[in-house]
N, C-alpha and C positions, 0 to 999 in steps of 0.2 A: 415482536418488534423490540424486545429487550436489548438486542444487539446495538440499537441506535445510541443509547447512552454511552456505550463504550467508544463510540466514534465521535463524541462531542469534540475531542481534540485530536486524537490519533497522534499525540506527541508523547515520547517516552516518559515514563514515570521516574526514570533516572534523573530527569529534570535538569533545570538550569540554575546556575549560581546567581544570575542576575536578579536584582530586586524588581518586583513589579507589583502594581497595585492589586490589592485583594478585591476580587469581585465574587459575588454570590448570586445564585439563582433565587428568585422568590416567586411565590405563587399568590395570585390574587384570589378573592373570594369565589370567583367563577372558575378557578383552577387554571386560568391562563398564566403563562410563565414569562417572566422578564428577568432583568439583571440589575443589581444595585452594587454600589461600592461599599467600602467598609464604614463610611459615614452614614450610610442609609440613603444616599442620593440615587435616584433612578438613572441608570445609564441607558437601558433599553426598556421601554414600557412593557408591562405584562399584556402581551397581545398574541401569544403563540400557544396553540394546543400541542401538547407533547404526548408521544407514544412510548415513553420509557418510564422507568421507576425513579425518575428524578425526584429528589426530596427538597422541600423548602429549606434554603440555607446552604445547599451544596455549593462547594467552591467551583469557580470557573478555572479550568486548567488550560494551558496552552495559549497560543497567540491569536486564535480565532474562536468565535463562539458559534456553535451550530445549534439552531433550534430545529428539533426533529418533529416537524408537523406544520399544520396550516397556520397562516397568519389571519387574525380576525379581520373580516371585512375585505379581504383580498383574495381573488381567485388566482391560484397558482398556475404557473406556466405549464404547458403540456410537457410530459416526460421529465418533470422535476420533482424533488422532494426536499423540503426544508429550506432554511435561510441561513446564510453565514454572515456574521458581522465581525468587525474588529473590536478590540477591547475598549475603544472610545465610543462605541455605539454606532459606528458608521456601517451601513449595509455594503457588503462586498459582492456576493453572488448567490445564485440558487443552484445547488448541486444537481447533477443528473440523477434521475431515478434509476436505481440498480439494485436488484436482489431485495425488493420490497423496502428500500430505504435509500438514504443518500449514498452516492458513489464512494467507494473506498479510496484511500491514498495508495497508489501503486507506483513503485519506483519514484516515490516522492511527489507524485502529481495526482490531483483529483479532477475529474471532469465536471464542468458546469455548463449551464445553458443560458444563452442570451439571445433573444430574438429568434429563437428556434435553431440556433447554431451552437455547436459544442466547442468549448475551449478547455484549457487546463490551468489550474491554480496550484501554487505551492503551499507548504505548511503555514507560511506567514500570511496567506491570503492574497499574495501577489499573483496577478495574471502572468503566466509564463508563455502560454500559447493563446493567441486571440481566437475567439470563436468565429469560425468561418466555414465549417463543414457540417453537412446534414447529419452525419453519423461518424463517430470515431470510437474505436475499440480502446481498451486500456493498454498501457505500454507493456511490452514484454521484450526483454533483452534489448532495450533501447529503441524499439520501434513500435509504432501504432498504425494500424490500417485505418483509412478513412474513406468515406463515400460521399459523393455529391449526386443529388438527384434520386437518392434512395428514400425509403419511407420506413419509419420505425413502427413496430407493432407493440402489443401489450405485454410481450414476453421478454423485454429488454433486448430485442434483436431488431431485425429489419425485414421488410418485405421486398423481394426482388421485383424491380419495375424496369420497363424498357428505357434505355438511355442512361441508366445509372453509370457513374464513373468511379472506379476505385483507385486508390493510391496508397503510398506508404510514407509516413513522416518520421523524422527523428525528434529528439526531445527539445529541439529548438523550434519545432513546427515546420521545418523545411521539408519539402517533398524530395524523396530519395528514389532514384531510378534503380531497377535491378541490374546486377552485374552480368556482363556477357562472358567474362572470365573470372573465376573465383578460386579461392583456396579453402583449406579445411578450417581456417579460422573464421571465415565468413559465415553468416547465418542464413539458413534456408527457411523461408516463410511462404507457405501455400505454393510450393513448387518452384519458387524463384529465390535466387541468392542476393543478399544485400551485404554491404561492407561491414566488417567487424566494427562495432560502434564505439568501443571504449579506448581511451588513452590514459596512461598512468605515469606518474613520476616515480622516483626510486622509493620514497616512503610508502606510496600506495602499492607498489609491487611487493614490498616486504609484508604489508598487511595481508595481501592475497596469498603470499607464500605460506603464511601461518595456516591457512585453511587447506592449501594444496598439499602440504606435508601430511595432512590427516585425511586425505581424500578417500583412501580405502576404508578407513574406519567409519567415516561419516556416511559413505555410500552403503556400507553393510548395515549400519543402524537404520538408515532410511528405508531400505528395501527388505528388511528382515520379515516384515509381516505381509509382503506381497504374495498373492496366491499363485501366480505363475512364475516359473523359473526365469530369472533375468540373466542373460549372457553377461559375462564379466565386462566385455567391452562396452556394453550398454549401461553398466552401473557407474561409469565415470561421471562425476559431478563437475560442474563449472561454477566458479565463484567470480562475481563481478561487483564492483562498487557502483551502486546506482544513485547514491546521494553523497554529497560532500558537506563538511561543516559549513554552516551559514549562520546568520543572525538567529538566535534562539534555538539553534539545533547544532550543538557542538560535537557532532559525531559523523563518522563514515557509516553508511549502511551498506551491508553486503548481502546480496540475494544469491540463492543457490538455484541452479538450473540443471535439468537432466541432459542426457547426451544429445537430444534434439535441440537443446538450448531453450527449453520451455520451463517457465517458473515452476518449482516444486509445489508451491502453495501461495495463492494470491495474498493471503493475509499475514500470517506470521510463521508458518512452518519452515524451519531451517533458514531463518533470516537472522542477521547478526548486526550488532553495533560495535564500533571501535572508537575509542576516545580520540580527540583531535590530535593528540601527540602520537597516536598509533601504538600505544603501549598497553591499553586496557581493553579487554574483549568481553562482550556481553552477547547473550542470546535473547532474542525476543520471544516471549513465552505466552503472550495473551493478545487479545484483540486490541487492547488499548496500548499495545507496544511496550508493556512493562518488560524491563530487561533484568536478567540475572547474570552473575558472573559466568563466563563460558565454562570454567571447570566444573562449577556446580551443575550447570545444564548437562554437560557431557556425562557426568557421573550418573545423573538420573536417567538419561537416555540409555546408558549401558545397562543399568539395573532393569529398566523396562524391557529392553531387547532380550536380556538373559531370561527374564521371567516369561516372556512370550514364547521364546524358543523351548523352554522347559515344559510349558503347557501345550505346545504344538510341536512335538518332536519331528513331525513329518513336514515341517515348513521347508519349501524348496530353496530358499535363499538363506543359507546358514550365516550366523554371526559368530565370529571368533574374536574373543577379547584378548588382544595382544598387548594390552597396556601395562601388564605386570612384568 
């Protein structure tokens, strides 16, 4: 459960220039955890059992506070894990239980549970999609499948039951119908096609062009350690902006997808941040979304790919460094 501490904020350590009140976690004698401000005033009482290596006095980062564990004297909702508060101490929501902990932020949204229904909240704790479905998958390429009348099980999935109804939603929570006529730009999900979900202005197109110009290099880096030979046409990557600058998040986030338009890695693998002016590029390199300059990340990726290929000369997907 050590991963949970890393998800307390899920906000880039590149951080924000805005001044905000310093908050710190504190532990009571019974090891329950709460939050105080710099003056020592209690913002959130010590009433949470934590399952991470959080230390007394650790700083609260980000715009929301996630307590990774049970709340004293309160029985948690079914299929939830933890509690999320704002920096003023107001309760916001209970995250969906996923992968033995609170749900991740995927494409900028995290699932939460209210009255047995699943909704989505953004990084600032704002409800973006109201909870109204029995089960909703994480977003991928701008879409999330949902189910009404289905039943969750203990493996973060669902049990098929008679009468269940499935659908597809966009990031506004709107139900989207599959296409009867489609183009190669549209996305295929479970055998059905849905409209290409992204729209970009000129600045955003230029941001994506930065990655598209390096498509061959990046795809070779990603697939160099795959055991099976990948056809060249299937090595093409797709880059999409899944988050735009907002309050407390002055970045564009770019996710990378394979030729089927499926996310390469749900957490941070081949995900990038770009400054609000579109001029500075970073790569996300850790669970807490810590970012490093893109050039530094690329240099390290090339070094690791070269080393892997040297140690595994029979690897079927060759990497050729044409940067020099």
